N, C-alpha and C positions, 0 to 999 in steps of 0.2 A: 605494521610498524608505525609508530607515532612520528609526526613531523617535528623537526628541531624547534625548540621554544624560541630561539633567536630569530628564526625565519617567520614565525607567526602562522596563523591558520591559512590554509589555501582557500581563497574565495575568488571565484572566477570574476575577472574585471568586467566582462560583458554583462554578466548577470547583475552586478551592482549598478551598471549603467542603465539597464532595463527597468530596474525598480526605483531609480532615483526620482523621476518626475511623477510617479504614480502614488495613489493613496492605498493604504492597506485595507483589507476587508472588502475589496472590490471583487466583482464576479469575473473579472478578466483573468484568463489563464495565460501565464508567461511561459512559453515553450523554451526548453533548454535541453542540451545534450551534455551539460557539465555535471555528470553524476558524481565526480570526485570532489566537487565543491562542498565546503563545509557550510552549514547553516549558521548565519550570524543573527544577532538580535534585531538588525534592521529588516530582516526578511519575515518576521513574525506577522501573521495576518494575511500574507500574500498566498495566492494559489499558483503553484508551478506545475507545468506539464513536463514531467521528467521522462525522457526517452528510455525505453527498456530494450531497444534493439528492433522493435517492431512497431509499437504504439507509444503514445504519450499518456502516462498514467498521472491523473490529477492528484496532487499532494498539497493539502492546505497546511501551512506551517503553523505549529503551535509553540508555546513557550518551552515545553519539555523537549522539543526537537533541537534546540540550539546546541551546537557542538557536534552533532551527528552529520553524516554525509547525505546528500540528496539521493544517491543511489540506494541507500538502505531502505527507502520507502517505495521503491519501484522494482519489484522482483523481475529478474530476467528469465527465469525458468518457471514453467507452469506445471504444477503437480496434477497429473490426471487421476490416477488411483491405482493401487495395487490390486491384483486379482485377475480378472478375466471372466471366462465363462463360469467357472466354479464359484467365484465370488458373487456373481449375479444371481446364481441359483440359491445360494445361502441367504442373500438379502431378500429375494422374493419369498422364500420360505418363512423368514422372520416377519415379513410384512403380513403374510397370510395368517400367521399365528396371532399377531396383534389384532387383526381384523376380527378373527374368531373370538378372541378374548373380549373385545369391546362389545361384540354382539351378545355374548353370553352374559355380561354384566348388565346390559340393557334389558335383556329378557328377565333377569332376576329382579330388577327394580319394578317391573310392571306387574 
């Protein structure tokens, strides 16, 4: 749900305070837990370490990111992969077929 226009965008005050005295495009990572904070034009060029619950994910702010939230660029869940034993066997068989096909094309060229 969008925030009321009369209230304006939510930008964490501590975050603005941290970037106030620094220059953009510096290598320094600014750590933050404020995932709900919106990205403002003043933040462009800075690198933020956005906390995902376990680690700080480095996010370099670009012009296209203005208006989005910091949390959008730091996923909290890690996708492992569907499958299991059967999926591994299928992938191994596909890899084997690719290797045989590459070998066959190599022999035909010689």
